[in-house]
Backbone as CSV, one residue per row, in Angstrom:
resi,resn,N_x,N_y,N_z,CA_x,CA_y,CA_z,C_x,C_y,C_z
1,UNK,-2.247,-26.067,-9.161,-1.116,-25.229,-9.594,-1.085,-23.927,-8.792
2,UNK,0.101,-23.538,-8.377,0.220,-22.305,-7.616,0.759,-21.154,-8.468
3,UNK,1.122,-21.454,-9.722,1.749,-20.410,-10.524,0.770,-19.322,-10.923
4,UNK,-0.466,-19.705,-11.256,-1.445,-18.688,-11.638,-1.716,-17.700,-10.516
5,UNK,-2.061,-18.165,-9.306,-2.270,-17.191,-8.228,-1.012,-16.426,-7.852
6,UNK,0.154,-17.047,-7.990,1.403,-16.344,-7.694,1.624,-15.205,-8.678
7,UNK,1.487,-15.503,-9.966,1.674,-14.472,-10.992,0.643,-13.360,-10.822
8,UNK,-0.607,-13.751,-10.540,-1.660,-12.749,-10.343,-1.379,-11.894,-9.110
9,UNK,-0.890,-12.522,-8.043,-0.550,-11.771,-6.832,0.559,-10.760,-7.112
10,UNK,1.575,-11.189,-7.862,2.668,-10.274,-8.198,2.173,-9.134,-9.090
11,UNK,1.254,-9.447,-9.995,0.678,-8.415,-10.867,-0.120,-7.406,-10.057
12,UNK,-0.994,-7.916,-9.187,-1.816,-7.049,-8.345,-0.948,-6.220,-7.410
13,UNK,0.032,-6.867,-6.787,0.905,-6.161,-5.846,1.767,-5.130,-6.557
14,UNK,2.199,-5.438,-7.781,2.996,-4.486,-8.543,2.233,-3.208,-8.845
15,UNK,0.998,-3.347,-9.332,0.169,-2.167,-9.623,-0.154,-1.422,-8.336
16,UNK,-0.510,-2.167,-7.286,-0.821,-1.538,-6.000,0.388,-0.783,-5.456
17,UNK,1.575,-1.362,-5.604,2.794,-0.715,-5.101,3.055,0.600,-5.819
18,UNK,2.813,0.620,-7.124,2.998,1.856,-7.888,2.020,2.934,-7.417
19,UNK,0.758,2.536,-7.218,-0.251,3.486,-6.727,0.095,3.960,-5.322
20,UNK,0.554,3.031,-4.485,0.914,3.380,-3.107,2.091,4.352,-3.087
21,UNK,3.073,4.118,-3.949,4.234,4.999,-4.012,3.818,6.414,-4.398
22,UNK,3.004,6.525,-5.423,2.584,7.848,-5.913,1.691,8.548,-4.892
23,UNK,0.612,7.854,-4.475,-0.344,8.464,-3.557,0.248,8.650,-2.166
24,UNK,0.939,7.618,-1.678,1.489,7.691,-0.329,2.559,8.756,-0.187
25,UNK,3.415,8.863,-1.198,4.461,9.887,-1.168,3.845,11.279,-1.187
26,UNK,2.879,11.467,-2.087,2.230,12.771,-2.191,1.477,13.163,-0.922
27,UNK,0.692,12.236,-0.391,-0.084,12.533,0.815,0.813,12.701,2.031
28,UNK,1.859,11.879,2.133,2.781,12.001,3.254,3.489,13.348,3.264
29,UNK,3.938,13.783,2.096,4.590,15.097,1.991,3.602,16.207,2.316
30,UNK,2.379,16.076,1.807,1.346,17.094,2.067,1.077,17.230,3.563
31,UNK,0.924,16.110,4.254,0.622,16.154,5.688,1.813,16.646,6.506
32,UNK,3.017,16.401,6.021,4.211,16.816,6.762,4.566,18.281,6.541
33,UNK,4.231,18.810,5.370,4.722,20.132,4.993,3.663,21.232,4.993
34,UNK,2.411,20.900,5.084,1.373,21.932,5.024,0.439,21.819,6.219
35,UNK,-0.222,22.901,6.514,-1.256,22.943,7.532,-2.519,23.497,6.893
36,UNK,-3.628,22.799,7.049,-4.880,23.227,6.433,-6.044,22.800,7.315
37,UNK,-7.183,23.472,7.196,-8.350,23.106,7.997,-8.789,21.674,7.692
38,UNK,-9.051,20.908,8.728,-9.480,19.531,8.532,-8.348,18.553,8.336
39,UNK,-7.111,18.988,8.576,-5.960,18.108,8.365,-6.025,16.875,9.271
40,UNK,-6.415,17.088,10.526,-6.520,15.970,11.456,-7.572,14.974,10.988
41,UNK,-8.672,15.494,10.449,-9.725,14.618,9.929,-9.226,13.812,8.742
42,UNK,-8.509,14.458,7.834,-7.965,13.770,6.660,-7.003,12.672,7.086
43,UNK,-6.123,12.995,8.022,-5.152,12.017,8.510,-5.850,10.829,9.161
44,UNK,-6.895,11.107,9.926,-7.634,10.030,10.594,-8.330,9.127,9.587
45,UNK,-8.947,9.723,8.586,-9.640,8.936,7.556,-8.651,8.067,6.784
46,UNK,-7.490,8.617,6.477,-6.478,7.856,5.744,-5.987,6.649,6.535
47,UNK,-6.016,6.753,7.866,-5.531,5.664,8.709,-6.613,4.662,9.100
48,UNK,-7.854,4.935,8.747,-8.943,4.032,9.111,-8.740,2.594,8.640
49,UNK,-8.243,2.367,7.400,-8.060,0.967,6.965,-7.126,0.151,7.844
50,UNK,-6.295,0.815,8.664,-5.404,0.082,9.561,-6.153,-0.552,10.721
51,UNK,-7.273,0.053,11.117,-7.980,-0.410,12.311,-9.338,-1.040,12.003
52,UNK,-9.904,-0.723,10.858,-11.188,-1.317,10.488,-10.995,-2.764,10.044
53,UNK,-11.976,-3.635,10.296,-11.904,-4.993,9.757,-11.837,-4.949,8.229
54,UNK,-11.050,-5.819,7.608,-10.949,-5.816,6.140,-12.303,-5.951,5.443
55,UNK,-13.236,-6.659,6.076,-14.558,-6.807,5.467,-15.286,-5.470,5.398
56,UNK,-15.065,-4.607,6.399,-15.683,-3.280,6.386,-15.076,-2.428,5.276
57,UNK,-13.760,-2.482,5.152,-13.090,-1.766,4.063,-13.577,-2.289,2.714
58,UNK,-13.697,-3.611,2.607,-14.183,-4.212,1.363,-15.595,-3.789,1.031
59,UNK,-16.441,-3.693,2.042,-17.828,-3.263,1.796,-17.867,-1.816,1.328
60,UNK,-17.010,-0.978,1.930,-16.927,0.405,1.474,-16.485,0.494,0.022
61,UNK,-15.509,-0.317,-0.346,-15.074,-0.348,-1.740,-16.155,-0.892,-2.656
62,UNK,-16.931,-1.836,-2.142,-18.035,-2.395,-2.920,-19.042,-1.304,-3.272
63,UNK,-19.316,-0.435,-2.306,-20.232,0.683,-2.551,-19.608,1.711,-3.486
64,UNK,-18.285,1.917,-3.343,-17.605,2.936,-4.146,-17.412,2.511,-5.598
65,UNK,-17.321,1.201,-5.834,-17.030,0.711,-7.178,-18.225,0.061,-7.863
66,UNK,-19.253,-0.284,-7.089,-20.342,-1.090,-7.620,-21.493,-0.302,-8.204
67,UNK,-22.631,-0.978,-8.300,-23.821,-0.397,-8.915,-24.267,0.848,-8.164
68,UNK,-24.533,1.906,-8.917,-24.956,3.163,-8.323,-23.821,4.110,-8.031
69,UNK,-22.583,3.648,-8.138,-21.432,4.522,-7.881,-21.121,5.351,-9.128
70,UNK,-20.511,6.540,-8.960,-20.125,7.349,-10.133,-19.196,6.616,-11.087
71,UNK,-18.332,5.774,-10.544,-17.384,5.051,-11.399,-18.107,4.162,-12.392
72,UNK,-19.181,3.517,-11.936,-19.898,2.604,-12.822,-20.999,3.312,-13.597
73,UNK,-21.748,4.188,-12.915,-22.902,4.807,-13.561,-22.526,5.957,-14.488
74,UNK,-21.559,6.764,-14.075,-21.180,7.938,-14.866,-20.069,7.606,-15.864
75,UNK,-19.027,6.950,-15.376,-17.887,6.643,-16.237,-18.068,5.350,-17.017
76,UNK,-18.999,4.496,-16.544,-19.246,3.237,-17.233,-18.131,2.221,-17.088
77,UNK,-17.368,2.321,-16.012,-16.241,1.412,-15.784,-16.665,0.309,-14.825
78,UNK,-16.552,-0.941,-15.245,-16.898,-2.089,-14.416,-15.628,-2.676,-13.810
79,UNK,-15.454,-2.469,-12.515,-14.243,-2.927,-11.850,-14.466,-4.124,-10.938
80,UNK,-15.682,-4.308,-10.471,-15.932,-5.399,-9.535,-15.619,-6.749,-10.167
81,UNK,-15.023,-7.622,-9.370,-14.662,-8.982,-9.775,-13.677,-8.999,-10.939
82,UNK,-12.729,-8.054,-10.856,-11.596,-8.018,-11.781,-10.309,-7.924,-10.956
83,UNK,-9.177,-8.220,-11.590,-7.917,-8.109,-10.864,-7.599,-6.662,-10.531
84,UNK,-8.156,-5.742,-11.332,-7.945,-4.331,-11.022,-8.600,-3.955,-9.694
85,UNK,-9.763,-4.558,-9.413,-10.414,-4.311,-8.125,-9.558,-4.844,-6.983
86,UNK,-8.909,-5.983,-7.203,-8.003,-6.530,-6.194,-6.833,-5.576,-5.948
87,UNK,-6.327,-4.950,-7.000,-5.229,-3.990,-6.855,-5.683,-2.760,-6.069
88,UNK,-6.905,-2.318,-6.316,-7.445,-1.177,-5.576,-7.596,-1.518,-4.100
89,UNK,-8.102,-2.719,-3.815,-8.261,-3.154,-2.428,-6.904,-3.206,-1.719
90,UNK,-5.907,-3.760,-2.371,-4.573,-3.826,-1.782,-4.009,-2.431,-1.540
91,UNK,-4.263,-1.533,-2.472,-3.790,-0.160,-2.323,-4.410,0.515,-1.113
92,UNK,-5.712,0.372,-0.969,-6.428,1.064,0.109,-5.990,0.569,1.482
93,UNK,-5.850,-0.746,1.644,-5.513,-1.275,2.968,-4.048,-1.018,3.335
94,UNK,-3.177,-0.886,2.336,-1.749,-0.719,2.606,-1.296,0.736,2.570
95,UNK,-2.082,1.605,1.973,-1.686,3.007,1.797,-1.333,3.716,3.105
96,UNK,-2.082,3.512,4.198,-1.747,4.227,5.440,-0.323,3.998,5.918
97,UNK,0.223,2.815,5.714,1.596,2.542,6.140,2.593,3.431,5.408
98,UNK,2.360,3.616,4.115,3.236,4.466,3.314,3.067,5.934,3.680
99,UNK,1.830,6.357,3.865,1.560,7.760,4.193,2.208,8.139,5.520
100,UNK,1.994,7.327,6.544,2.525,7.653,7.868,4.044,7.595,7.906
101,UNK,4.617,6.588,7.268,6.069,6.477,7.239,6.692,7.667,6.513
102,UNK,6.101,8.070,5.399,6.602,9.223,4.652,6.432,10.506,5.447
103,UNK,5.281,10.663,6.075,5.024,11.874,6.863,6.060,12.032,7.983
104,UNK,6.299,10.960,8.703,7.266,11.008,9.805,8.676,11.264,9.282
105,UNK,9.033,10.606,8.178,10.381,10.756,7.628,10.624,12.185,7.139
106,UNK,9.661,12.753,6.444,9.812,14.119,5.931,9.824,15.120,7.083
107,UNK,8.954,14.907,8.074,8.872,15.836,9.208,10.141,15.813,10.052
108,UNK,10.896,14.714,10.003,12.102,14.595,10.826,13.338,15.217,10.183
109,UNK,13.220,15.669,8.938,14.350,16.317,8.274,14.645,17.647,8.959
110,UNK,15.912,17.917,9.181,16.321,19.152,9.838,15.871,20.374,9.029
111,UNK,14.982,21.198,9.575,14.483,22.351,8.804,15.559,23.380,8.493
112,UNK,16.638,23.406,9.280,17.706,24.365,9.010,18.383,24.083,7.676
113,UNK,18.503,22.806,7.343,19.095,22.455,6.051,18.199,22.915,4.902
114,UNK,16.906,22.751,5.073,15.964,23.181,4.036,15.951,24.702,3.918
115,UNK,16.004,25.393,5.067,16.024,26.862,5.037,17.297,27.374,4.372
116,UNK,18.408,26.686,4.609,19.664,27.095,3.979,19.560,26.992,2.463
117,UNK,18.924,25.926,1.997,18.754,25.768,0.551,17.855,26.866,-0.018
118,UNK,16.835,27.244,0.747,15.934,28.310,0.275,16.672,29.648,0.188
119,UNK,17.522,29.913,1.165,18.269,31.179,1.131,19.233,31.240,-0.048
120,UNK,19.612,30.075,-0.557,20.502,30.031,-1.723,19.725,30.078,-3.037
121,UNK,18.413,30.253,-2.920,17.594,30.436,-4.110,16.870,29.212,-4.612
122,UNK,16.906,28.112,-3.863,16.217,26.890,-4.297,14.709,27.053,-4.145
123,UNK,13.977,26.548,-5.126,12.518,26.554,-5.034,12.072,25.457,-4.078
124,UNK,10.779,25.469,-3.721,10.252,24.450,-2.806,10.384,23.055,-3.402
125,UNK,10.180,22.950,-4.714,10.321,21.653,-5.373,11.776,21.187,-5.338
126,UNK,12.692,22.107,-5.541,14.116,21.750,-5.490,14.536,21.371,-4.075
127,UNK,14.006,22.063,-3.083,14.299,21.720,-1.685,13.812,20.308,-1.382
128,UNK,12.612,20.011,-1.848,12.052,18.679,-1.616,12.873,17.605,-2.314
129,UNK,13.224,17.847,-3.569,13.901,16.835,-4.379,15.377,16.672,-4.003
130,UNK,16.040,17.773,-3.661,17.485,17.735,-3.426,17.865,17.601,-1.952
131,UNK,16.968,18.002,-1.057,17.289,17.982,0.378,16.405,17.010,1.144
132,UNK,15.096,17.236,1.108,14.178,16.496,1.981,14.126,15.007,1.647
133,UNK,13.870,14.682,0.395,13.735,13.271,0.024,15.037,12.489,0.187
134,UNK,16.202,13.041,-0.226,17.443,12.280,0.016,17.703,11.996,1.497
135,UNK,17.310,12.918,2.376,17.515,12.708,3.805,16.460,11.787,4.416
136,UNK,15.304,11.710,3.765,14.193,10.923,4.321,13.981,9.608,3.590
137,UNK,14.870,9.266,2.658,14.572,8.148,1.774,14.450,6.814,2.510
138,UNK,15.183,6.639,3.606,15.098,5.372,4.334,13.692,5.161,4.893
139,UNK,13.130,6.206,5.470,11.775,6.099,5.989,10.756,5.859,4.899
140,UNK,10.962,6.511,3.759,10.049,6.318,2.626,10.129,4.884,2.110
141,UNK,11.335,4.371,1.938,11.506,3.000,1.466,10.984,1.985,2.480
142,UNK,11.157,2.278,3.767,10.626,1.385,4.796,9.104,1.325,4.712
143,UNK,8.483,2.472,4.535,7.031,2.498,4.387,6.564,1.761,3.153
144,UNK,7.313,1.904,2.065,6.951,1.206,0.837,7.078,-0.302,1.015
145,UNK,8.158,-0.738,1.678,8.341,-2.171,1.912,7.231,-2.763,2.757
146,UNK,6.863,-2.070,3.823,5.770,-2.546,4.667,4.445,-2.566,3.901
147,UNK,4.243,-1.567,3.064,3.009,-1.497,2.278,2.919,-2.642,1.275
148,UNK,4.038,-2.948,0.637,4.055,-4.058,-0.323,3.735,-5.371,0.382
149,UNK,4.350,-5.577,1.553,4.085,-6.802,2.305,2.626,-6.891,2.723
150,UNK,2.074,-5.759,3.160,0.651,-5.749,3.559,-0.253,-5.991,2.358
151,UNK,0.053,-5.359,1.250,-0.773,-5.534,0.056,-0.734,-6.955,-0.476
152,UNK,0.434,-7.591,-0.398,0.568,-8.966,-0.872,-0.310,-9.923,-0.071
153,UNK,-0.447,-9.650,1.221,-1.228,-10.542,2.075,-2.688,-10.171,2.206
154,UNK,-3.153,-9.192,1.459,-4.536,-8.747,1.585,-5.517,-9.862,1.215
155,UNK,-6.541,-10.033,2.040,-7.512,-11.112,1.837,-8.952,-10.603,1.872
156,UNK,-9.353,-10.026,3.010,-10.769,-9.719,3.231,-11.371,-8.743,2.242
157,UNK,-10.731,-7.582,2.089,-11.266,-6.573,1.175,-11.229,-7.063,-0.268
158,UNK,-10.169,-7.805,-0.612,-10.050,-8.355,-1.970,-11.184,-9.323,-2.267
159,UNK,-11.499,-10.168,-1.302,-12.579,-11.139,-1.490,-13.905,-10.441,-1.728
160,UNK,-14.127,-9.313,-1.052,-15.389,-8.584,-1.184,-15.566,-7.981,-2.576
161,UNK,-14.503,-7.392,-3.126,-14.651,-6.643,-4.379,-14.203,-7.412,-5.616
162,UNK,-13.360,-8.443,-5.423,-12.835,-9.173,-6.584,-13.263,-10.628,-6.616
163,UNK,-13.728,-11.151,-5.483,-14.092,-12.558,-5.446,-12.855,-13.443,-5.480
164,UNK,-13.085,-14.715,-5.695,-11.983,-15.679,-5.769,-12.168,-16.530,-7.015
165,UNK,-11.940,-15.911,-8.173,-12.140,-16.564,-9.461,-10.792,-17.089,-9.962
166,UNK,-10.600,-18.407,-10.004,-9.312,-18.959,-10.435,-8.898,-18.438,-11.812
167,UNK,-7.660,-17.985,-11.885,-7.139,-17.487,-13.147,-7.501,-16.053,-13.453
168,UNK,-8.418,-15.469,-12.663,-8.847,-14.095,-12.928,-8.618,-13.168,-11.736
169,UNK,-9.073,-13.574,-10.565,-8.944,-12.707,-9.391,-8.403,-13.454,-8.169
170,UNK,-8.091,-14.724,-8.319,-7.666,-15.517,-7.164,-6.174,-15.314,-6.886
171,UNK,-5.888,-14.448,-5.931,-4.514,-14.205,-5.521,-4.062,-15.313,-4.569
172,UNK,-2.799,-15.261,-4.163,-2.257,-16.307,-3.292,-3.025,-16.468,-1.977
173,UNK,-3.350,-15.395,-1.258,-4.114,-15.588,-0.021,-5.470,-16.252,-0.253
174,UNK,-6.143,-15.899,-1.349,-7.430,-16.502,-1.664,-7.263,-17.956,-2.074
175,UNK,-6.222,-18.234,-2.859,-5.959,-19.611,-3.272,-5.584,-20.472,-2.067
176,UNK,-4.874,-19.896,-1.114,-4.523,-20.615,0.111,-5.774,-21.004,0.886
177,UNK,-6.696,-20.077,0.996,-7.948,-20.366,1.702,-8.705,-21.507,1.027
178,UNK,-8.779,-21.466,-0.302,-9.468,-22.534,-1.036,-8.760,-23.869,-0.861
179,UNK,-7.423,-23.857,-0.871,-6.660,-25.096,-0.709,-6.919,-25.724,0.660
180,UNK,-6.989,-24.894,1.693,-7.272,-25.408,3.027,-8.693,-25.958,3.101
181,UNK,-9.625,-25.253,2.459,-11.012,-25.718,2.447,-11.129,-27.092,1.789
182,UNK,-10.311,-27.322,0.753,-10.333,-28.602,0.039,-9.372,-29.619,0.643
183,UNK,-8.730,-29.232,1.769,-7.779,-30.097,2.465,-6.592,-30.498,1.591
184,UNK,-6.240,-29.605,0.681,-5.053,-29.806,-0.156,-3.878,-29.148,0.553
185,UNK,-3.379,-29.820,1.580,-2.395,-29.204,2.454,-1.010,-29.083,1.805
186,UNK,-0.704,-29.953,0.864,0.583,-29.822,0.166,0.633,-28.515,-0.605
187,UNK,-0.436,-28.230,-1.333,-0.508,-26.976,-2.081,-0.540,-25.778,-1.131
188,UNK,-1.269,-25.929,-0.043,-1.340,-24.847,0.940,0.037,-24.555,1.531
189,UNK,0.782,-25.608,1.839,2.126,-25.425,2.402,3.052,-24.695,1.438
190,UNK,2.928,-25.003,0.158,3.763,-24.341,-0.843,3.472,-22.836,-0.890
191,UNK,2.185,-22.485,-0.853,1.803,-21.078,-0.914,2.202,-20.339,0.355
192,UNK,2.058,-21.001,1.496,2.484,-20.397,2.756,3.984,-20.114,2.730
193,UNK,4.757,-21.051,2.220,6.210,-20.887,2.144,6.569,-19.699,1.256
194,UNK,5.922,-19.606,0.092,6.222,-18.513,-0.840,5.903,-17.164,-0.208
195,UNK,4.712,-17.032,0.379,4.324,-15.754,0.969,5.195,-15.403,2.163
196,UNK,5.577,-16.412,2.940,6.424,-16.160,4.101,7.803,-15.678,3.680
197,UNK,8.373,-16.293,2.648,9.695,-15.884,2.162,9.657,-14.448,1.636
198,UNK,8.621,-14.120,0.862,8.516,-12.761,0.318,8.351,-11.747,1.448
199,UNK,7.437,-12.036,2.378,7.186,-11.117,3.487,8.432,-10.969,4.365
200,UNK,9.113,-12.083,4.642,10.327,-12.032,5.464,11.388,-11.170,4.788
201,UNK,11.553,-11.331,3.486,12.558,-10.559,2.753,12.258,-9.068,2.823
202,UNK,10.978,-8.710,2.649,10.590,-7.302,2.709,10.823,-6.722,4.110
203,UNK,10.406,-7.467,5.132,10.579,-6.987,6.503,12.056,-6.910,6.882
204,UNK,12.850,-7.855,6.411,14.292,-7.832,6.657,14.911,-6.569,6.050
205,UNK,14.478,-6.240,4.841,14.963,-5.020,4.197,14.584,-3.773,4.976
206,UNK,13.362,-3.755,5.498,12.912,-2.615,6.301,13.772,-2.461,7.555
207,UNK,14.044,-3.576,8.222,14.859,-3.520,9.432,16.292,-3.074,9.120
208,UNK,16.822,-3.505,7.994,18.167,-3.055,7.607,18.196,-1.546,7.401
209,UNK,17.155,-1.016,6.765,17.073,0.426,6.568,16.997,1.159,7.900
210,UNK,16.184,0.637,8.815,16.044,1.269,10.126,17.356,1.236,10.900
211,UNK,18.051,0.106,10.848,19.317,-0.017,11.571,20.384,0.900,11.012
212,UNK,20.421,1.024,9.672,21.418,1.901,9.068,21.156,3.347,9.436
213,UNK,19.903,3.715,9.607,19.556,5.083,9.992,19.938,5.340,11.455
214,UNK,19.751,4.332,12.314,20.061,4.502,13.725,21.560,4.651,13.967
215,UNK,22.389,4.049,13.099,23.834,4.076,13.307,24.514,5.252,12.621
216,UNK,23.714,6.133,12.051,24.318,7.304,11.395,24.456,8.446,12.387
């Protein structure tokens, strides 16, 4: 059956997408609008999951969430080999796409428009909400779409921290791997089709946003 891993994948991706939206939007705005010591270092660290092997990212999460970590020892929260750990893994590997897309989109907003709003008495929060985000929303949505697609296809880091437990942590990419291992190619083909359609739809939406921005 492919419904269990499909539903679990949508659940994991949904939670990851919410975390990515909140964290990615906040970090992207911070990097675009402020200057602080160590900013280049922070930006580099945030982008590491894009270039590191997923197994390395997964091992880092294993150390951060597992035995001896503050999360487990101090807070007493057991996250390893749960669907929540899979959501965290998807968030970490996909977050850089959202952060960078948001940073570029916010930085590209015409500062004269923002300064005009400030001279009219708008606070920084009002400038961001009424001027910057409406002008940058295409870039933000494009980053979110790419992040969702990346999170949906996450495999390596998820396997490290969540395992591949049917009905509990086995997302579509993990179930696909198991199906191929068992030579159940009919089931594998079904899962490949589903993931391809979802990913294609997300990427198509991103390209539409980019094209609409270019023609303005």
